[in-house]
PDB file of N, H, CA, C and O in Angstrom:
ATOM      1  N   MET A   1      11.153  22.888 -29.686  1.00  0.00           N
ATOM      2  CA  MET A   1      10.901  23.135 -28.333  1.00  0.00           C
ATOM      3  C   MET A   1       9.571  22.393 -27.892  1.00  0.00           C
ATOM      4  O   MET A   1       8.563  22.389 -28.599  1.00  0.00           O
ATOM      5  N   SER A   2       9.659  21.773 -26.671  1.00  0.00           N
ATOM      6  H   SER A   2      10.478  21.776 -26.097  1.00  0.00           H
ATOM      7  CA  SER A   2       8.630  20.879 -26.193  1.00  0.00           C
ATOM      8  C   SER A   2       7.932  21.689 -25.185  1.00  0.00           C
ATOM      9  O   SER A   2       8.537  22.524 -24.512  1.00  0.00           O
ATOM     10  N   PHE A   3       6.607  21.450 -25.057  1.00  0.00           N
ATOM     11  H   PHE A   3       6.116  20.772 -25.604  1.00  0.00           H
ATOM     12  CA  PHE A   3       5.847  21.971 -24.181  1.00  0.00           C
ATOM     13  C   PHE A   3       4.858  20.996 -23.472  1.00  0.00           C
ATOM     14  O   PHE A   3       4.108  20.296 -24.153  1.00  0.00           O
ATOM     15  N   TYR A   4       4.851  20.951 -22.337  1.00  0.00           N
ATOM     16  H   TYR A   4       5.460  21.519 -21.784  1.00  0.00           H
ATOM     17  CA  TYR A   4       4.117  19.870 -21.550  1.00  0.00           C
ATOM     18  C   TYR A   4       3.251  20.612 -20.607  1.00  0.00           C
ATOM     19  O   TYR A   4       3.761  21.422 -19.834  1.00  0.00           O
ATOM     20  N   PRO A   5       1.839  20.369 -20.618  1.00  0.00           N
ATOM     21  CA  PRO A   5       1.047  20.900 -19.565  1.00  0.00           C
ATOM     22  C   PRO A   5       1.509  20.561 -18.294  1.00  0.00           C
ATOM     23  O   PRO A   5       2.216  19.564 -18.147  1.00  0.00           O
ATOM     24  N   LYS A   6       1.152  21.358 -17.249  1.00  0.00           N
ATOM     25  H   LYS A   6       0.577  22.167 -17.368  1.00  0.00           H
ATOM     26  CA  LYS A   6       1.607  21.273 -15.851  1.00  0.00           C
ATOM     27  C   LYS A   6       1.113  19.754 -15.433  1.00  0.00           C
ATOM     28  O   LYS A   6      -0.042  19.430 -15.708  1.00  0.00           O
ATOM     29  N   GLY A   7       1.961  18.860 -14.791  1.00  0.00           N
ATOM     30  H   GLY A   7       2.900  19.124 -14.567  1.00  0.00           H
ATOM     31  CA  GLY A   7       1.750  17.606 -14.449  1.00  0.00           C
ATOM     32  C   GLY A   7       1.977  16.574 -15.430  1.00  0.00           C
ATOM     33  O   GLY A   7       1.779  15.402 -15.110  1.00  0.00           O
ATOM     34  N   TYR A   8       2.396  16.897 -16.668  1.00  0.00           N
ATOM     35  H   TYR A   8       2.556  17.850 -16.928  1.00  0.00           H
ATOM     36  CA  TYR A   8       2.465  15.861 -17.835  1.00  0.00           C
ATOM     37  C   TYR A   8       4.021  15.762 -18.335  1.00  0.00           C
ATOM     38  O   TYR A   8       4.341  15.083 -19.311  1.00  0.00           O
ATOM     39  N   GLY A   9       4.933  16.505 -17.569  1.00  0.00           N
ATOM     40  H   GLY A   9       4.674  17.056 -16.777  1.00  0.00           H
ATOM     41  CA  GLY A   9       6.224  16.317 -18.112  1.00  0.00           C
ATOM     42  C   GLY A   9       7.162  15.741 -17.130  1.00  0.00           C
ATOM     43  O   GLY A   9       6.749  15.412 -16.018  1.00  0.00           O
ATOM     44  N   GLY A  10       8.278  15.612 -17.434  1.00  0.00           N
ATOM     45  H   GLY A  10       8.614  15.879 -18.337  1.00  0.00           H
ATOM     46  CA  GLY A  10       9.468  15.108 -16.459  1.00  0.00           C
ATOM     47  C   GLY A  10       9.318  13.561 -16.148  1.00  0.00           C
ATOM     48  O   GLY A  10       8.713  12.727 -16.821  1.00  0.00           O
ATOM     49  N   ARG A  11       9.994  13.386 -15.002  1.00  0.00           N
ATOM     50  H   ARG A  11      10.486  14.064 -14.455  1.00  0.00           H
ATOM     51  CA  ARG A  11      10.037  12.006 -14.605  1.00  0.00           C
ATOM     52  C   ARG A  11       8.890  11.411 -13.871  1.00  0.00           C
ATOM     53  O   ARG A  11       8.418  12.106 -12.971  1.00  0.00           O
ATOM     54  N   ARG A  12       8.379  10.293 -14.086  1.00  0.00           N
ATOM     55  H   ARG A  12       8.763   9.728 -14.817  1.00  0.00           H
ATOM     56  CA  ARG A  12       7.254   9.839 -13.189  1.00  0.00           C
ATOM     57  C   ARG A  12       7.906   9.093 -11.896  1.00  0.00           C
ATOM     58  O   ARG A  12       8.858   8.314 -11.947  1.00  0.00           O
ATOM     59  N   ARG A  13       7.316   9.426 -10.924  1.00  0.00           N
ATOM     60  H   ARG A  13       6.543  10.059 -10.883  1.00  0.00           H
ATOM     61  CA  ARG A  13       7.591   8.765  -9.535  1.00  0.00           C
ATOM     62  C   ARG A  13       7.214   7.317  -9.437  1.00  0.00           C
ATOM     63  O   ARG A  13       6.084   6.935  -9.740  1.00  0.00           O
ATOM     64  N   SER A  14       8.038   6.613  -9.069  1.00  0.00           N
ATOM     65  H   SER A  14       8.957   6.924  -8.824  1.00  0.00           H
ATOM     66  CA  SER A  14       7.802   5.096  -8.709  1.00  0.00           C
ATOM     67  C   SER A  14       6.620   4.946  -7.707  1.00  0.00           C
ATOM     68  O   SER A  14       6.358   5.954  -7.051  1.00  0.00           O
ATOM     69  N   PRO A  15       5.961   3.968  -7.519  1.00  0.00           N
ATOM     70  CA  PRO A  15       4.931   3.738  -6.630  1.00  0.00           C
ATOM     71  C   PRO A  15       5.484   3.773  -5.201  1.00  0.00           C
ATOM     72  O   PRO A  15       4.745   4.162  -4.297  1.00  0.00           O
ATOM     73  N   GLU A  16       6.707   3.400  -4.952  1.00  0.00           N
ATOM     74  H   GLU A  16       7.308   3.083  -5.686  1.00  0.00           H
ATOM     75  CA  GLU A  16       7.336   3.414  -3.703  1.00  0.00           C
ATOM     76  C   GLU A  16       7.628   4.971  -3.234  1.00  0.00           C
ATOM     77  O   GLU A  16       7.519   5.338  -2.064  1.00  0.00           O
ATOM     78  N   GLU A  17       8.016   5.827  -4.325  1.00  0.00           N
ATOM     79  H   GLU A  17       8.105   5.529  -5.276  1.00  0.00           H
ATOM     80  CA  GLU A  17       8.214   7.098  -4.146  1.00  0.00           C
ATOM     81  C   GLU A  17       6.960   7.799  -3.631  1.00  0.00           C
ATOM     82  O   GLU A  17       6.982   8.506  -2.623  1.00  0.00           O
ATOM     83  N   VAL A  18       5.866   7.577  -4.360  1.00  0.00           N
ATOM     84  H   VAL A  18       5.848   7.003  -5.179  1.00  0.00           H
ATOM     85  CA  VAL A  18       4.618   8.064  -3.929  1.00  0.00           C
ATOM     86  C   VAL A  18       4.112   7.866  -2.568  1.00  0.00           C
ATOM     87  O   VAL A  18       3.569   8.709  -1.854  1.00  0.00           O
ATOM     88  N   LYS A  19       4.398   6.467  -2.270  1.00  0.00           N
ATOM     89  H   LYS A  19       4.839   5.782  -2.850  1.00  0.00           H
ATOM     90  CA  LYS A  19       3.833   6.171  -0.928  1.00  0.00           C
ATOM     91  C   LYS A  19       4.963   6.822   0.227  1.00  0.00           C
ATOM     92  O   LYS A  19       4.527   7.167   1.325  1.00  0.00           O
ATOM     93  N   ARG A  20       6.135   6.936  -0.026  1.00  0.00           N
ATOM     94  H   ARG A  20       6.489   6.656  -0.918  1.00  0.00           H
ATOM     95  CA  ARG A  20       7.124   7.412   0.826  1.00  0.00           C
ATOM     96  C   ARG A  20       6.740   8.947   1.149  1.00  0.00           C
ATOM     97  O   ARG A  20       6.721   9.442   2.276  1.00  0.00           O
ATOM     98  N   ASP A  21       6.419   9.644  -0.148  1.00  0.00           N
ATOM     99  H   ASP A  21       6.435   9.241  -1.063  1.00  0.00           H
ATOM    100  CA  ASP A  21       6.218  11.189   0.039  1.00  0.00           C
ATOM    101  C   ASP A  21       4.960  11.298   0.733  1.00  0.00           C
ATOM    102  O   ASP A  21       4.828  12.140   1.622  1.00  0.00           O
ATOM    103  N   GLY A  22       3.929  10.441   0.372  1.00  0.00           N
ATOM    104  H   GLY A  22       4.036   9.758  -0.350  1.00  0.00           H
ATOM    105  CA  GLY A  22       2.619  10.483   1.157  1.00  0.00           C
ATOM    106  C   GLY A  22       2.718  10.444   2.552  1.00  0.00           C
ATOM    107  O   GLY A  22       2.044  11.233   3.214  1.00  0.00           O
ATOM    108  N   TRP A  23       3.557   9.537   3.160  1.00  0.00           N
ATOM    109  H   TRP A  23       4.104   8.897   2.622  1.00  0.00           H
ATOM    110  CA  TRP A  23       3.870   9.372   4.538  1.00  0.00           C
ATOM    111  C   TRP A  23       4.483  10.695   5.041  1.00  0.00           C
ATOM    112  O   TRP A  23       3.908  11.338   5.920  1.00  0.00           O
ATOM    113  N   LYS A  24       5.642  11.110   4.493  1.00  0.00           N
ATOM    114  H   LYS A  24       6.108  10.588   3.778  1.00  0.00           H
ATOM    115  CA  LYS A  24       6.368  12.227   4.874  1.00  0.00           C
ATOM    116  C   LYS A  24       5.724  13.572   4.762  1.00  0.00           C
ATOM    117  O   LYS A  24       5.932  14.451   5.599  1.00  0.00           O
ATOM    118  N   GLU A  25       4.929  13.733   3.713  1.00  0.00           N
ATOM    119  H   GLU A  25       4.760  13.019   3.034  1.00  0.00           H
ATOM    120  CA  GLU A  25       4.297  15.087   3.525  1.00  0.00           C
ATOM    121  C   GLU A  25       2.917  15.117   4.187  1.00  0.00           C
ATOM    122  O   GLU A  25       2.643  16.176   4.751  1.00  0.00           O
ATOM    123  N   GLN A  26       1.975  14.118   4.221  1.00  0.00           N
ATOM    124  H   GLN A  26       2.198  13.257   3.764  1.00  0.00           H
ATOM    125  CA  GLN A  26       0.714  14.215   4.643  1.00  0.00           C
ATOM    126  C   GLN A  26       0.163  13.303   5.699  1.00  0.00           C
ATOM    127  O   GLN A  26      -0.986  13.314   6.140  1.00  0.00           O
ATOM    128  N   GLY A  27       1.308  12.387   6.094  1.00  0.00           N
ATOM    129  H   GLY A  27       2.242  12.378   5.736  1.00  0.00           H
ATOM    130  CA  GLY A  27       0.836  11.382   7.272  1.00  0.00           C
ATOM    131  C   GLY A  27       0.086  10.195   6.659  1.00  0.00           C
ATOM    132  O   GLY A  27      -0.407   9.357   7.414  1.00  0.00           O
ATOM    133  N   LEU A  28      -0.019  10.086   5.404  1.00  0.00           N
ATOM    134  H   LEU A  28       0.382  10.767   4.791  1.00  0.00           H
ATOM    135  CA  LEU A  28      -0.649   8.841   4.788  1.00  0.00           C
ATOM    136  C   LEU A  28       0.216   7.686   4.816  1.00  0.00           C
ATOM    137  O   LEU A  28       1.429   7.751   4.619  1.00  0.00           O
ATOM    138  N   LEU A  29      -0.443   6.599   5.069  1.00  0.00           N
ATOM    139  H   LEU A  29      -1.428   6.546   5.229  1.00  0.00           H
ATOM    140  CA  LEU A  29       0.338   5.259   4.896  1.00  0.00           C
ATOM    141  C   LEU A  29      -0.318   4.193   4.031  1.00  0.00           C
ATOM    142  O   LEU A  29      -1.428   3.735   4.301  1.00  0.00           O
ATOM    143  N   ALA A  30       0.390   3.821   3.007  1.00  0.00           N
ATOM    144  H   ALA A  30       1.292   4.192   2.788  1.00  0.00           H
ATOM    145  CA  ALA A  30      -0.136   2.779   2.068  1.00  0.00           C
ATOM    146  C   ALA A  30       0.683   1.677   2.244  1.00  0.00           C
ATOM    147  O   ALA A  30       1.873   1.763   1.942  1.00  0.00           O
ATOM    148  N   ILE A  31       0.154   0.520   2.746  1.00  0.00           N
ATOM    149  H   ILE A  31      -0.813   0.451   2.990  1.00  0.00           H
ATOM    150  CA  ILE A  31       1.027  -0.678   2.989  1.00  0.00           C
ATOM    151  C   ILE A  31       0.181  -1.860   2.355  1.00  0.00           C
ATOM    152  O   ILE A  31      -1.049  -1.904   2.378  1.00  0.00           O
ATOM    153  N   SER A  32       0.996  -2.790   1.795  1.00  0.00           N
ATOM    154  H   SER A  32       1.995  -2.754   1.776  1.00  0.00           H
ATOM    155  CA  SER A  32       0.469  -3.984   1.395  1.00  0.00           C
ATOM    156  C   SER A  32       0.441  -5.106   2.448  1.00  0.00           C
ATOM    157  O   SER A  32       1.463  -5.467   3.032  1.00  0.00           O
ATOM    158  N   ALA A  33      -0.712  -5.615   2.654  1.00  0.00           N
ATOM    159  H   ALA A  33      -1.542  -5.322   2.180  1.00  0.00           H
ATOM    160  CA  ALA A  33      -0.668  -6.673   3.863  1.00  0.00           C
ATOM    161  C   ALA A  33       0.195  -7.882   3.516  1.00  0.00           C
ATOM    162  O   ALA A  33       0.350  -8.766   4.359  1.00  0.00           O
ATOM    163  N   ASP A  34       0.780  -7.963   2.279  1.00  0.00           N
ATOM    164  H   ASP A  34       0.654  -7.245   1.595  1.00  0.00           H
ATOM    165  CA  ASP A  34       1.751  -9.012   1.937  1.00  0.00           C
ATOM    166  C   ASP A  34       3.240  -8.492   1.710  1.00  0.00           C
ATOM    167  O   ASP A  34       4.060  -9.251   1.194  1.00  0.00           O
ATOM    168  N   ASP A  35       3.572  -7.274   2.073  1.00  0.00           N
ATOM    169  H   ASP A  35       2.905  -6.658   2.492  1.00  0.00           H
ATOM    170  CA  ASP A  35       4.792  -6.718   1.942  1.00  0.00           C
ATOM    171  C   ASP A  35       5.851  -7.590   2.598  1.00  0.00           C
ATOM    172  O   ASP A  35       5.819  -7.728   3.820  1.00  0.00           O
ATOM    173  N   ASP A  36       6.779  -8.182   1.875  1.00  0.00           N
ATOM    174  H   ASP A  36       6.805  -8.070   0.882  1.00  0.00           H
ATOM    175  CA  ASP A  36       7.800  -9.098   2.326  1.00  0.00           C
ATOM    176  C   ASP A  36       8.718  -8.321   3.351  1.00  0.00           C
ATOM    177  O   ASP A  36       9.296  -9.013   4.189  1.00  0.00           O
ATOM    178  N   ARG A  37       8.891  -7.093   3.368  1.00  0.00           N
ATOM    179  H   ARG A  37       8.421  -6.530   2.687  1.00  0.00           H
ATOM    180  CA  ARG A  37       9.724  -6.370   4.267  1.00  0.00           C
ATOM    181  C   ARG A  37       9.200  -6.216   5.626  1.00  0.00           C
ATOM    182  O   ARG A  37       9.949  -5.710   6.462  1.00  0.00           O
ATOM    183  N   LEU A  38       7.953  -6.601   5.988  1.00  0.00           N
ATOM    184  H   LEU A  38       7.344  -7.012   5.309  1.00  0.00           H
ATOM    185  CA  LEU A  38       7.485  -6.677   7.152  1.00  0.00           C
ATOM    186  C   LEU A  38       7.546  -8.202   7.893  1.00  0.00           C
ATOM    187  O   LEU A  38       7.677  -9.244   7.251  1.00  0.00           O
ATOM    188  N   THR A  39       7.452  -8.146   9.050  1.00  0.00           N
ATOM    189  H   THR A  39       7.345  -7.299   9.572  1.00  0.00           H
ATOM    190  CA  THR A  39       7.569  -9.495   9.777  1.00  0.00           C
ATOM    191  C   THR A  39       5.976  -9.769   9.901  1.00  0.00           C
ATOM    192  O   THR A  39       5.092  -8.940   9.685  1.00  0.00           O
ATOM    193  N   TRP A  40       5.790 -11.267  10.340  1.00  0.00           N
ATOM    194  H   TRP A  40       6.508 -11.940  10.515  1.00  0.00           H
ATOM    195  CA  TRP A  40       4.516 -11.633  10.283  1.00  0.00           C
ATOM    196  C   TRP A  40       3.605 -10.902  11.279  1.00  0.00           C
ATOM    197  O   TRP A  40       2.422 -10.703  11.000  1.00  0.00           O
ATOM    198  N   PRO A  41       4.134 -10.509  12.415  1.00  0.00           N
ATOM    199  CA  PRO A  41       3.144  -9.734  13.428  1.00  0.00           C
ATOM    200  C   PRO A  41       2.899  -8.327  12.830  1.00  0.00           C
ATOM    201  O   PRO A  41       1.862  -7.717  13.089  1.00  0.00           O
ATOM    202  N   GLU A  42       3.810  -7.845  12.070  1.00  0.00           N
ATOM    203  H   GLU A  42       4.652  -8.341  11.860  1.00  0.00           H
ATOM    204  CA  GLU A  42       3.519  -6.475  11.384  1.00  0.00           C
ATOM    205  C   GLU A  42       2.465  -6.605  10.378  1.00  0.00           C
ATOM    206  O   GLU A  42       1.527  -5.809  10.330  1.00  0.00           O
ATOM    207  N   ARG A  43       2.600  -7.619   9.552  1.00  0.00           N
ATOM    208  H   ARG A  43       3.361  -8.266   9.592  1.00  0.00           H
ATOM    209  CA  ARG A  43       1.646  -7.805   8.487  1.00  0.00           C
ATOM    210  C   ARG A  43       0.267  -8.067   9.096  1.00  0.00           C
ATOM    211  O   ARG A  43      -0.750  -7.663   8.531  1.00  0.00           O
ATOM    212  N   GLU A  44       0.234  -8.723  10.214  1.00  0.00           N
ATOM    213  H   GLU A  44       1.060  -9.050  10.673  1.00  0.00           H
ATOM    214  CA  GLU A  44      -1.073  -9.178  10.833  1.00  0.00           C
ATOM    215  C   GLU A  44      -1.732  -7.997  11.472  1.00  0.00           C
ATOM    216  O   GLU A  44      -2.959  -7.898  11.507  1.00  0.00           O
ATOM    217  N   LEU A  45      -0.945  -7.121  11.968  1.00  0.00           N
ATOM    218  H   LEU A  45       0.051  -7.201  11.940  1.00  0.00           H
ATOM    219  CA  LEU A  45      -1.404  -5.715  12.507  1.00  0.00           C
ATOM    220  C   LEU A  45      -2.044  -4.918  11.141  1.00  0.00           C
ATOM    221  O   LEU A  45      -3.160  -4.397  11.143  1.00  0.00           O
ATOM    222  N   VAL A  46      -1.242  -4.925  10.132  1.00  0.00           N
ATOM    223  H   VAL A  46      -0.336  -5.347  10.131  1.00  0.00           H
ATOM    224  CA  VAL A  46      -1.816  -4.194   9.029  1.00  0.00           C
ATOM    225  C   VAL A  46      -3.189  -4.801   8.423  1.00  0.00           C
ATOM    226  O   VAL A  46      -4.000  -4.032   7.907  1.00  0.00           O
ATOM    227  N   ARG A  47      -3.422  -6.100   8.489  1.00  0.00           N
ATOM    228  H   ARG A  47      -2.764  -6.725   8.908  1.00  0.00           H
ATOM    229  CA  ARG A  47      -4.575  -6.746   8.177  1.00  0.00           C
ATOM    230  C   ARG A  47      -5.634  -6.630   9.156  1.00  0.00           C
ATOM    231  O   ARG A  47      -6.815  -6.666   8.809  1.00  0.00           O
ATOM    232  N   GLN A  48      -5.294  -6.499  10.297  1.00  0.00           N
ATOM    233  H   GLN A  48      -4.335  -6.469  10.579  1.00  0.00           H
ATOM    234  CA  GLN A  48      -6.410  -6.163  11.518  1.00  0.00           C
ATOM    235  C   GLN A  48      -6.766  -4.850  11.292  1.00  0.00           C
ATOM    236  O   GLN A  48      -7.962  -4.561  11.321  1.00  0.00           O
ATOM    237  N   LEU A  49      -5.792  -3.860  11.033  1.00  0.00           N
ATOM    238  H   LEU A  49      -4.820  -4.095  11.009  1.00  0.00           H
ATOM    239  CA  LEU A  49      -6.301  -2.388  10.938  1.00  0.00           C
ATOM    240  C   LEU A  49      -7.176  -2.191   9.737  1.00  0.00           C
ATOM    241  O   LEU A  49      -8.195  -1.501   9.778  1.00  0.00           O
ATOM    242  N   GLY A  50      -6.743  -2.825   8.649  1.00  0.00           N
ATOM    243  H   GLY A  50      -5.915  -3.385   8.615  1.00  0.00           H
ATOM    244  CA  GLY A  50      -7.469  -2.806   7.425  1.00  0.00           C
ATOM    245  C   GLY A  50      -8.929  -3.313   7.520  1.00  0.00           C
ATOM    246  O   GLY A  50      -9.875  -2.677   7.056  1.00  0.00           O
ATOM    247  N   GLU A  51      -9.032  -4.375   8.084  1.00  0.00           N
ATOM    248  H   GLU A  51      -8.263  -4.892   8.460  1.00  0.00           H
ATOM    249  CA  GLU A  51     -10.474  -5.128   8.356  1.00  0.00           C
ATOM    250  C   GLU A  51     -11.253  -4.123   9.329  1.00  0.00           C
ATOM    251  O   GLU A  51     -12.446  -3.900   9.123  1.00  0.00           O
ATOM    252  N   ARG A  52     -10.577  -3.520  10.384  1.00  0.00           N
ATOM    253  H   ARG A  52      -9.608  -3.701  10.552  1.00  0.00           H
ATOM    254  CA  ARG A  52     -11.415  -2.612  11.279  1.00  0.00           C
ATOM    255  C   ARG A  52     -11.882  -1.464  10.566  1.00  0.00           C
ATOM    256  O   ARG A  52     -13.021  -1.019  10.713  1.00  0.00           O
ATOM    257  N   LEU A  53     -10.930  -0.920   9.707  1.00  0.00           N
ATOM    258  H   LEU A  53     -10.005  -1.281   9.588  1.00  0.00           H
ATOM    259  CA  LEU A  53     -11.576   0.326   9.093  1.00  0.00           C
ATOM    260  C   LEU A  53     -12.270   0.196   7.870  1.00  0.00           C
ATOM    261  O   LEU A  53     -13.020   1.116   7.541  1.00  0.00           O
ATOM    262  N   TYR A  54     -12.129  -0.916   7.049  1.00  0.00           N
ATOM    263  H   TYR A  54     -11.519  -1.663   7.316  1.00  0.00           H
ATOM    264  CA  TYR A  54     -12.725  -0.989   5.676  1.00  0.00           C
ATOM    265  C   TYR A  54     -13.422  -2.256   5.550  1.00  0.00           C
ATOM    266  O   TYR A  54     -14.074  -2.422   4.520  1.00  0.00           O
ATOM    267  N   GLY A  55     -13.395  -3.278   6.513  1.00  0.00           N
ATOM    268  H   GLY A  55     -12.865  -3.143   7.351  1.00  0.00           H
ATOM    269  CA  GLY A  55     -14.030  -4.609   6.384  1.00  0.00           C
ATOM    270  C   GLY A  55     -13.105  -5.571   5.805  1.00  0.00           C
ATOM    271  O   GLY A  55     -11.975  -5.214   5.470  1.00  0.00           O
ATOM    272  N   LYS A  56     -13.538  -6.848   5.655  1.00  0.00           N
ATOM    273  H   LYS A  56     -14.456  -7.138   5.926  1.00  0.00           H
ATOM    274  CA  LYS A  56     -12.729  -7.948   5.246  1.00  0.00           C
ATOM    275  C   LYS A  56     -12.501  -7.801   3.737  1.00  0.00           C
ATOM    276  O   LYS A  56     -13.365  -7.320   3.005  1.00  0.00           O
ATOM    277  N   ARG A  57     -11.341  -8.219   3.306  1.00  0.00           N
ATOM    278  H   ARG A  57     -10.639  -8.610   3.901  1.00  0.00           H
ATOM    279  CA  ARG A  57     -10.957  -8.145   1.793  1.00  0.00           C
ATOM    280  C   ARG A  57     -11.768  -9.280   1.063  1.00  0.00           C
ATOM    281  O   ARG A  57     -12.010 -10.352   1.618  1.00  0.00           O
ATOM    282  N   GLN A  58     -12.143  -8.997  -0.122  1.00  0.00           N
ATOM    283  H   GLN A  58     -11.946  -8.127  -0.573  1.00  0.00           H
ATOM    284  CA  GLN A  58     -12.898 -10.129  -0.912  1.00  0.00           C
ATOM    285  C   GLN A  58     -11.847 -11.157  -1.453  1.00  0.00           C
ATOM    286  O   GLN A  58     -10.680 -10.887  -1.735  1.00  0.00           O
ATOM    287  N   GLY A  59     -12.391 -12.257  -1.542  1.00  0.00           N
ATOM    288  H   GLY A  59     -13.339 -12.477  -1.313  1.00  0.00           H
ATOM    289  CA  GLY A  59     -11.561 -13.386  -2.048  1.00  0.00           C
ATOM    290  C   GLY A  59     -11.087 -14.351  -0.908  1.00  0.00           C
ATOM    291  O   GLY A  59     -10.992 -15.557  -1.139  1.00  0.00           O
ATOM    292  N   GLY A  60     -10.806 -13.856   0.249  1.00  0.00           N
ATOM    293  H   GLY A  60     -10.883 -12.877   0.437  1.00  0.00           H
ATOM    294  CA  GLY A  60     -10.692 -14.518   1.438  1.00  0.00           C
ATOM    295  C   GLY A  60      -9.313 -15.585   1.408  1.00  0.00           C
ATOM    296  O   GLY A  60      -8.868 -16.058   2.454  1.00  0.00           O
ATOM    297  N   ASN A  61      -8.832 -15.824   0.324  1.00  0.00           N
ATOM    298  H   ASN A  61      -9.193 -15.439  -0.525  1.00  0.00           H
ATOM    299  CA  ASN A  61      -7.643 -16.666   0.276  1.00  0.00           C
ATOM    300  C   ASN A  61      -6.417 -15.684   0.016  1.00  0.00           C
ATOM    301  O   ASN A  61      -6.288 -15.133  -1.077  1.00  0.00           O
ATOM    302  N   HIS A  62      -5.606 -15.506   0.963  1.00  0.00           N
ATOM    303  H   HIS A  62      -5.711 -15.954   1.851  1.00  0.00           H
ATOM    304  CA  HIS A  62      -4.362 -14.570   0.858  1.00  0.00           C
ATOM    305  C   HIS A  62      -3.061 -15.300   0.802  1.00  0.00           C
ATOM    306  O   HIS A  62      -2.885 -16.257   1.557  1.00  0.00           O
ATOM    307  N   PRO A  63      -2.236 -14.960   0.054  1.00  0.00           N
ATOM    308  CA  PRO A  63      -0.977 -15.746   0.061  1.00  0.00           C
ATOM    309  C   PRO A  63      -0.280 -15.772   1.296  1.00  0.00           C
ATOM    310  O   PRO A  63      -0.182 -14.787   2.027  1.00  0.00           O
ATOM    311  N   GLY A  64       0.301 -17.107   1.583  1.00  0.00           N
ATOM    312  H   GLY A  64       0.222 -17.907   0.988  1.00  0.00           H
ATOM    313  CA  GLY A  64       0.990 -17.155   2.957  1.00  0.00           C
ATOM    314  C   GLY A  64       0.125 -17.285   4.223  1.00  0.00           C
ATOM    315  O   GLY A  64       0.606 -17.304   5.356  1.00  0.00           O
ATOM    316  N   ARG A  65      -1.263 -17.377   3.931  1.00  0.00           N
ATOM    317  H   ARG A  65      -1.654 -17.361   3.010  1.00  0.00           H
ATOM    318  CA  ARG A  65      -2.191 -17.348   5.135  1.00  0.00           C
ATOM    319  C   ARG A  65      -3.131 -18.729   4.807  1.00  0.00           C
ATOM    320  O   ARG A  65      -3.621 -18.958   3.701  1.00  0.00           O
ATOM    321  N   PRO A  66      -3.255 -19.476   5.834  1.00  0.00           N
ATOM    322  CA  PRO A  66      -4.111 -20.556   5.740  1.00  0.00           C
ATOM    323  C   PRO A  66      -5.606 -20.200   5.678  1.00  0.00           C
ATOM    324  O   PRO A  66      -6.062 -19.271   6.344  1.00  0.00           O
ATOM    325  N   GLN A  67      -6.372 -20.975   4.845  1.00  0.00           N
ATOM    326  H   GLN A  67      -6.001 -21.729   4.303  1.00  0.00           H
ATOM    327  CA  GLN A  67      -7.677 -20.669   4.638  1.00  0.00           C
ATOM    328  C   GLN A  67      -8.599 -21.272   5.592  1.00  0.00           C
ATOM    329  O   GLN A  67      -8.564 -22.494   5.730  1.00  0.00           O
ATOM    330  N   HIS A  68      -9.457 -20.538   6.299  1.00  0.00           N
ATOM    331  H   HIS A  68      -9.486 -19.545   6.187  1.00  0.00           H
ATOM    332  CA  HIS A  68     -10.365 -21.213   7.217  1.00  0.00           C
ATOM    333  C   HIS A  68     -11.702 -21.283   6.660  1.00  0.00           C
ATOM    334  O   HIS A  68     -12.127 -20.385   5.933  1.00  0.00           O
ATOM    335  N   ASP A  69     -12.450 -22.400   6.994  1.00  0.00           N
ATOM    336  H   ASP A  69     -12.105 -23.129   7.585  1.00  0.00           H
ATOM    337  CA  ASP A  69     -13.603 -22.756   6.432  1.00  0.00           C
ATOM    338  C   ASP A  69     -14.743 -22.394   7.516  1.00  0.00           C
ATOM    339  O   ASP A  69     -15.928 -22.617   7.264  1.00  0.00           O
TER     340      ASP A  69
END
């Protein structure tokens, strides 16, 4: 007989399932600014929203984007 405390048994959800469920159940949206499923304008919108709400990302050099000095 196996006993697992609540939350420690069964199948672990993938990160994509967690993000999808968060959106459907709570209206929370987790998006990578580098998600290849998005078009360039969509990725740019995500980046702009992130910077507006949380400030610029550290490092400044992001894949697929030219670095400005």
